[in-house]
Residue frames relative to the residue before (quaternion, step in Angstrom):
aa qw qx qy qz dx dy dz
M 1.0000 0.0000 0.0000 0.0000 0.00 0.00 0.00
R 0.6623 0.5145 -0.2775 0.4686 3.56 0.93 -1.00
Y 0.6576 0.5175 -0.3008 0.4576 3.51 1.09 -0.80
I 0.6288 0.5288 -0.3240 0.4690 3.58 1.08 -0.76
I 0.6799 0.4768 -0.3204 0.4558 3.57 0.91 -0.92
R 0.6601 0.5088 -0.3316 0.4420 3.60 0.86 -0.77
N 0.6624 0.4857 -0.3181 0.4735 3.56 1.02 -0.72
Y 0.6391 0.5285 -0.3329 0.4487 3.62 1.08 -0.69
F 0.7871 0.3143 -0.1735 0.5017 3.69 0.91 -0.81
S 0.4656 0.6199 -0.4974 0.3892 3.57 1.13 0.32
F 0.1054 -0.7698 0.6295 -0.0084 3.51 -1.23 1.07
N 0.4655 -0.6382 0.5347 0.3002 3.45 -1.32 0.57
K 0.7248 -0.4163 0.2908 0.4656 3.58 -1.27 0.00
R 0.6714 0.5148 -0.3222 0.4247 3.60 0.83 -0.94
E 0.6509 0.4988 -0.3160 0.4771 3.65 1.07 -0.92
K 0.6125 0.5485 -0.3624 0.4390 3.63 1.00 -0.78
R 0.6825 0.4843 -0.3199 0.4441 3.56 0.84 -0.94
A 0.6254 0.5365 -0.3394 0.4538 3.60 1.05 -0.72
V 0.6419 0.5199 -0.3305 0.4565 3.59 1.00 -0.84
L 0.6469 0.5149 -0.3150 0.4660 3.61 1.00 -0.96
L 0.6461 0.5025 -0.3482 0.4570 3.58 0.93 -0.84
L 0.6376 0.5443 -0.3366 0.4288 3.62 0.78 -0.75
V 0.6687 0.5179 -0.2678 0.4614 3.47 1.01 -1.06
F 0.6596 0.5176 -0.2894 0.4618 3.51 1.06 -0.78
L 0.6639 0.5004 -0.2896 0.4743 3.53 1.11 -0.75
N 0.6408 0.4987 -0.3439 0.4716 3.58 1.07 -0.59
L 0.6533 0.4854 -0.3470 0.4661 3.53 1.01 -0.72
L 0.6301 0.5272 -0.3597 0.4423 3.65 0.99 -0.65
L 0.6225 0.5438 -0.3100 0.4697 3.56 1.05 -0.79
L 0.6606 0.5091 -0.2865 0.4715 3.54 0.94 -0.94
F 0.6407 0.5000 -0.3164 0.4893 3.64 1.09 -0.87
Y 0.6477 0.5489 -0.3275 0.4148 3.61 0.86 -0.89
F 0.7159 0.4628 -0.2529 0.4576 3.56 0.77 -1.10
S 0.6140 0.5398 -0.3517 0.4561 3.66 1.14 -0.61
I 0.6904 0.4292 -0.2761 0.5127 3.63 1.09 -0.90
E 0.6282 0.5356 -0.3699 0.4263 3.72 0.89 -0.75
S 0.6593 0.5066 -0.3537 0.4285 3.72 0.83 -0.71
R 0.6796 0.5038 -0.3013 0.4399 3.55 1.15 -0.59
V 0.7058 0.4911 -0.2488 0.4458 3.49 1.01 -1.03
F 0.7876 0.2076 -0.0733 0.5755 3.56 0.90 -1.04
P 0.3263 -0.7480 0.5406 0.2047 3.58 -0.56 1.17
R 0.7230 -0.4705 0.2863 0.4170 3.52 -1.20 0.42
S 0.7386 0.4345 -0.2477 0.4520 3.58 0.92 -0.89
E 0.7514 0.3943 -0.2102 0.4856 3.60 1.27 -0.18
K 0.2690 0.7868 -0.5068 0.2272 3.54 1.26 0.44
P 0.4664 -0.7074 0.4502 0.2819 3.57 -0.80 0.95
F 0.7710 0.3547 -0.1848 0.4955 3.53 1.12 -0.69
A 0.2679 0.7724 -0.5360 0.2105 3.49 1.12 0.60
D 0.6322 -0.5434 0.3934 0.3876 3.48 -1.28 0.55
P 0.4734 -0.7062 0.4276 0.3071 3.64 -0.71 1.03
L 0.5837 0.5992 -0.3691 0.4050 3.63 1.16 -0.54
T 0.7180 0.4529 -0.2373 0.4722 3.59 1.20 -0.68
R 0.5327 0.6247 -0.4097 0.3977 3.60 1.29 -0.02
P 0.5680 -0.5796 0.4254 0.4007 3.62 -1.08 0.61
F 0.4525 -0.6803 0.5018 0.2840 3.58 -1.03 0.83
I 0.0162 -0.7690 0.6385 0.0259 3.64 -0.80 0.93
Q 0.3048 -0.7721 0.5421 0.1306 3.48 -0.71 1.20
K 0.2753 -0.7527 0.5741 0.1675 3.55 -0.71 1.08
P 0.5657 -0.6056 0.4506 0.3319 3.50 -1.11 0.79
S 0.4778 -0.6723 0.4787 0.3010 3.51 -0.92 0.84
V 0.5908 -0.5909 0.4082 0.3677 3.59 -1.08 0.70
T 0.6683 0.5197 -0.3187 0.4263 3.59 1.00 -0.84
L 0.6608 0.4842 -0.3216 0.4747 3.59 1.01 -0.74
Q 0.6508 0.4999 -0.3381 0.4608 3.52 0.93 -0.81
H 0.6616 0.4908 -0.3395 0.4540 3.63 0.93 -0.63
Q 0.6326 0.5089 -0.3420 0.4731 3.64 1.03 -0.64
D 0.5937 0.5527 -0.3582 0.4624 3.67 1.11 -0.71
E 0.6866 0.5060 -0.2838 0.4382 3.49 0.86 -0.97
K 0.6387 0.5070 -0.3112 0.4880 3.58 1.03 -0.84
L 0.6524 0.4924 -0.3496 0.4579 3.65 0.95 -0.75
F 0.6452 0.5331 -0.3302 0.4365 3.58 0.94 -0.83
R 0.6645 0.5090 -0.3109 0.4502 3.52 0.93 -0.90
K 0.6577 0.5204 -0.3108 0.4473 3.55 1.07 -0.81
L 0.6667 0.4866 -0.3093 0.4724 3.55 1.00 -0.75
S 0.6069 0.5471 -0.3567 0.4529 3.58 1.09 -0.75
R 0.6451 0.5210 -0.3192 0.4587 3.65 0.97 -0.97
G 0.6828 0.5085 -0.2977 0.4321 3.50 0.97 -0.95
N 0.6342 0.4977 -0.3306 0.4908 3.57 1.09 -0.75
R 0.6559 0.4989 -0.3468 0.4479 3.61 0.88 -0.80
S 0.6481 0.5272 -0.3148 0.4504 3.58 0.93 -0.84
R 0.6920 0.4738 -0.2904 0.4608 3.54 0.90 -0.86
S 0.6552 0.5023 -0.3440 0.4473 3.57 1.03 -0.66
F 0.7327 0.4313 -0.2684 0.4529 3.63 1.05 -0.41
I 0.5459 0.5967 -0.3852 0.4445 3.56 1.37 -0.09
S 0.0459 -0.7837 0.6195 0.0010 3.50 -0.72 1.09
P 0.5446 -0.6498 0.4348 0.3036 3.61 -1.03 0.96
K 0.5254 -0.6109 0.4955 0.3245 3.57 -1.15 0.60
P 0.5119 -0.6495 0.4535 0.3323 3.59 -0.99 0.76
E 0.3558 -0.7197 0.5533 0.2221 3.49 -1.07 0.82
L 0.4629 -0.7663 0.3588 0.2642 3.51 -0.48 1.27
N 0.6944 0.4781 -0.2719 0.4640 3.69 1.11 -0.60
S 0.7731 0.3252 -0.2133 0.5011 3.59 1.17 -0.01
C 0.5711 0.6016 -0.3867 0.4029 3.62 1.14 -0.44
D 0.3757 -0.6957 0.5541 0.2605 3.52 -1.29 0.45
S 0.7161 -0.4695 0.2848 0.4309 3.54 -1.31 0.16
A 0.5471 0.6117 -0.3936 0.4142 3.66 1.15 -0.48
A 0.6591 0.5026 -0.2879 0.4797 3.52 1.05 -0.91
L 0.6898 0.4749 -0.3051 0.4534 3.57 0.89 -0.76
E 0.5796 0.5943 -0.3716 0.4156 3.60 1.10 -0.62
K 0.6429 0.5555 -0.3094 0.4272 3.61 1.17 -0.66
L 0.5838 0.5924 -0.3534 0.4281 3.57 1.24 -0.31
K 0.5580 -0.6074 0.4393 0.3560 3.56 -1.14 0.69
G 0.8171 0.2785 -0.2051 0.4613 3.49 -1.05 0.85
I 0.6776 0.4479 -0.2685 0.5178 3.56 1.27 -0.06
G 0.1339 -0.7790 0.6089 0.0659 3.58 -0.72 1.05
P 0.7754 -0.3607 0.2847 0.4331 3.53 -1.40 -0.02
A 0.6867 0.5034 -0.2523 0.4598 3.60 0.90 -1.02
F 0.6916 0.4534 -0.2762 0.4897 3.51 0.97 -0.92
A 0.6195 0.5351 -0.3400 0.4630 3.63 0.99 -0.61
R 0.6222 0.5243 -0.3262 0.4812 3.61 1.08 -0.62
R 0.6604 0.5072 -0.3172 0.4540 3.59 0.88 -0.91
I 0.6755 0.4778 -0.3518 0.4377 3.60 0.94 -0.73
V 0.6211 0.5242 -0.3464 0.4685 3.61 1.03 -0.76
I 0.6691 0.4972 -0.3238 0.4475 3.64 0.83 -0.86
Y 0.6647 0.4862 -0.3016 0.4805 3.63 0.91 -0.75
R 0.6046 0.5633 -0.3309 0.4556 3.53 1.05 -0.73
N 0.6515 0.5307 -0.2901 0.4580 3.51 0.95 -0.99
K 0.6702 0.5002 -0.3096 0.4525 3.52 0.95 -1.01
L 0.6887 0.4849 -0.2892 0.4549 3.56 0.99 -0.80
G 0.4399 -0.6434 0.5099 0.3641 3.55 0.94 -0.83
G 0.7441 -0.3383 0.2301 0.5280 3.54 1.32 0.07
F 0.4121 -0.6969 0.5209 0.2706 3.63 -1.13 0.48
Y 0.1614 -0.7743 0.5950 0.1427 3.58 -0.98 0.63
S 0.7600 0.2087 -0.1191 0.6038 3.60 1.33 -0.07
L 0.4789 -0.6522 0.4837 0.3335 3.62 -0.98 0.72
K 0.5559 0.6076 -0.4101 0.3919 3.62 1.10 -0.41
Q 0.5652 0.5963 -0.3953 0.4107 3.60 1.09 -0.48
L 0.5493 0.6208 -0.4174 0.3724 3.61 1.12 -0.28
M 0.5866 0.5944 -0.3680 0.4088 3.49 1.24 -0.51
E 0.6229 0.5409 -0.3521 0.4421 3.61 1.31 -0.33
V 0.4871 0.6267 -0.4496 0.4097 3.68 1.31 -0.02
Y 0.5433 -0.6468 0.4308 0.3175 3.49 -0.92 0.89
G 0.7901 0.2873 -0.2028 0.5021 3.55 -0.89 0.96
M 0.5480 0.6182 -0.4145 0.3817 3.62 1.11 -0.27
D 0.0243 -0.7806 0.6240 0.0245 3.60 -1.01 0.90
S 0.7370 -0.4655 0.2802 0.4020 3.53 -1.26 0.35
A 0.6654 0.5032 -0.3281 0.4432 3.58 1.02 -0.72
R 0.6376 0.4956 -0.3085 0.5027 3.59 1.07 -0.83
F 0.6404 0.5419 -0.3298 0.4330 3.57 0.97 -0.86
D 0.6353 0.5458 -0.3079 0.4514 3.61 0.88 -0.92
L 0.6743 0.4902 -0.2767 0.4780 3.59 1.01 -1.01
L 0.7395 0.4498 -0.2541 0.4316 3.53 0.82 -0.95
S 0.6612 0.5467 -0.3264 0.3967 3.59 0.91 -0.75
S 0.6613 0.4904 -0.3314 0.4609 3.61 1.19 -0.33
Q 0.6754 0.5136 -0.2627 0.4594 3.58 1.37 -0.04
I 0.7621 0.3422 -0.1768 0.5204 3.48 1.28 -0.11
T 0.2612 -0.7320 0.6063 0.1681 3.58 -1.27 0.28
I 0.2523 -0.7531 0.5914 0.1394 3.55 -1.39 0.39
D 0.1428 -0.7335 0.6599 0.0779 3.58 -1.00 0.95
T 0.2714 -0.7800 0.5420 0.1554 3.58 -0.40 1.21
M 0.5703 0.6045 -0.4085 0.3773 3.66 1.12 -0.29
K 0.6725 0.5008 -0.2963 0.4573 3.52 1.32 -0.32
I 0.3487 0.7330 -0.4847 0.3259 3.57 1.29 0.41
R 0.2540 -0.7555 0.5639 0.2162 3.60 -0.85 0.69
A 0.1737 -0.8530 0.4920 -0.0118 3.50 -0.36 1.34
F 0.4390 -0.6785 0.5198 0.2769 3.64 -1.00 0.73
D 0.3667 -0.6647 0.6007 0.2506 3.61 -1.14 0.54
L 0.4299 -0.7500 0.4434 0.2370 3.62 -0.38 1.13
N 0.7330 0.4173 -0.2337 0.4836 3.54 1.12 -0.72
Q 0.7310 0.4044 -0.2511 0.4890 3.59 1.24 0.07
V 0.6108 0.6171 -0.3586 0.3428 3.55 1.06 -0.71
S 0.3544 -0.7382 0.5230 0.2366 3.53 -1.06 0.58
S 0.6330 -0.5395 0.3659 0.4176 3.61 -1.14 0.27
E 0.5940 0.5552 -0.3609 0.4569 3.60 1.12 -0.62
E 0.6601 0.5110 -0.3052 0.4581 3.55 0.91 -0.74
L 0.6590 0.5195 -0.2823 0.4650 3.53 0.99 -0.92
S 0.6939 0.5008 -0.3012 0.4208 3.55 0.88 -0.86
L 0.5730 0.5870 -0.3617 0.4430 3.56 1.24 -0.11
H 0.5857 0.5665 -0.3756 0.4417 3.56 1.29 -0.33
P 0.5420 -0.6692 0.4042 0.3083 3.57 -0.98 0.96
Y 0.7089 0.4189 -0.2976 0.4832 3.62 1.05 -0.42
I 0.7071 0.4218 -0.2763 0.4956 3.68 1.04 -0.10
R 0.2632 -0.7281 0.6159 0.1459 3.57 -0.77 1.15
F 0.6992 -0.4806 0.3375 0.4077 3.59 -1.44 0.36
N 0.6895 0.5118 -0.3106 0.4076 3.55 0.87 -0.85
L 0.6339 0.5016 -0.3210 0.4936 3.51 1.22 -0.58
A 0.6063 0.5701 -0.3237 0.4501 3.53 1.11 -0.76
A 0.6624 0.4913 -0.2758 0.4938 3.52 1.03 -0.93
L 0.6511 0.5242 -0.3200 0.4459 3.61 0.93 -0.78
I 0.6264 0.5482 -0.3215 0.4514 3.56 1.01 -0.81
V 0.6781 0.4738 -0.2660 0.4949 3.58 0.95 -1.00
N 0.6609 0.5113 -0.3154 0.4498 3.64 0.88 -0.89
Y 0.6135 0.5368 -0.3507 0.4610 3.62 0.98 -0.78
R 0.6734 0.5081 -0.2977 0.4470 3.58 0.85 -0.96
Q 0.6854 0.4834 -0.2967 0.4566 3.57 1.02 -0.82
K 0.6761 0.5044 -0.2681 0.4655 3.58 1.17 -0.71
H 0.8138 0.2846 -0.1077 0.4951 3.55 0.87 -1.11
G 0.5598 -0.5767 0.3935 0.4463 3.61 1.25 -0.02
K 0.7768 -0.3786 0.2554 0.4336 3.50 -1.42 -0.04
Y 0.5333 -0.5915 0.5101 0.3248 3.51 -1.28 0.56
T 0.2788 -0.7649 0.5601 0.1533 3.59 -1.01 0.76
A 0.7776 0.0144 0.0307 0.6279 3.57 1.23 -0.50
I 0.5809 -0.5921 0.4239 0.3637 3.52 -1.25 0.59
E 0.5613 0.5981 -0.4030 0.4060 3.64 1.11 -0.36
D 0.5120 0.6433 -0.4240 0.3797 3.56 1.23 -0.32
L 0.5484 0.5887 -0.4208 0.4191 3.72 1.10 -0.39
K 0.5665 0.6079 -0.3928 0.3941 3.67 1.06 -0.42
K 0.5923 0.5885 -0.3326 0.4384 3.57 1.31 -0.53
L 0.5807 0.5758 -0.3659 0.4443 3.62 1.26 -0.35
H 0.4870 -0.7058 0.4419 0.2634 3.58 -0.78 1.00
L 0.6560 0.5151 -0.3130 0.4543 3.61 1.21 -0.44
V 0.6743 0.4881 -0.2884 0.4733 3.59 1.31 -0.35
N 0.1260 -0.7792 0.6134 0.0248 3.55 -0.55 1.20
A 0.7374 -0.4139 0.2908 0.4476 3.65 -1.25 0.12
E 0.6352 0.5464 -0.3002 0.4560 3.59 0.97 -1.00
L 0.7207 0.4469 -0.2533 0.4655 3.53 0.72 -1.17
Y 0.6079 0.5620 -0.3599 0.4301 3.61 1.03 -0.77
S 0.6794 0.5052 -0.2851 0.4492 3.57 0.85 -1.00
K 0.6751 0.5030 -0.3014 0.4477 3.55 1.13 -0.48
I 0.7538 0.3951 -0.1919 0.4887 3.58 1.07 -0.88
A 0.5807 0.6329 -0.4161 0.2984 3.61 1.03 -0.65
P 0.6075 0.5486 -0.3927 0.4193 3.75 0.90 -0.57
Y 0.7215 0.4381 -0.2652 0.4661 3.68 1.13 -0.42
F 0.6438 0.4424 -0.3277 0.5314 3.60 1.21 0.53
R 0.0479 -0.7525 0.6566 0.0172 3.44 -1.40 0.65
V 0.2336 -0.7583 0.5818 0.1789 3.61 -1.20 0.35
L 0.1170 -0.8107 0.5734 0.0147 3.49 -0.77 1.11
């Protein structure tokens, strides 16, 4: 019996090496699985079956491209709005605002403001041609950079203004100022601005110039 067992379990050198290799591989696998269960939890195994992983939908290339285009468009719009500054309003801006415009220096900006104050405000851009030193080239450059709000014109009350106040206006001479006041004293209060046309010194051209500077209360 002993002889049979010894013959049955006897190995040559090559078989012994194969047996040792198998034993080593088994030990290596046991060591790997013991370490793998500690390092990688069951839900985070790197080699888990892809079918058992949570499904994560990748954004489509088309949708991502559209989002990028929309973002760039909105960014450009925000940048353009942030750099757009409103045009100065001629009847309310100061000389510092006018100095920033092309073709207008400090001296010319002061002239415009002084003349505006004498008038009581501008009702037309063409009135800038009445400013001392204004030429057509400078006017063309300036008129495209400003706006006018005629609601900000300072108007005289025809039934309250004195001849002294009227005579200070660039469009009204002293004799016309006196005539306006005398007509009111003789005929009573003005009922409409059009009543100025009844004065013999007021023609159609002059009326169109001075009418924006009057009101009737």
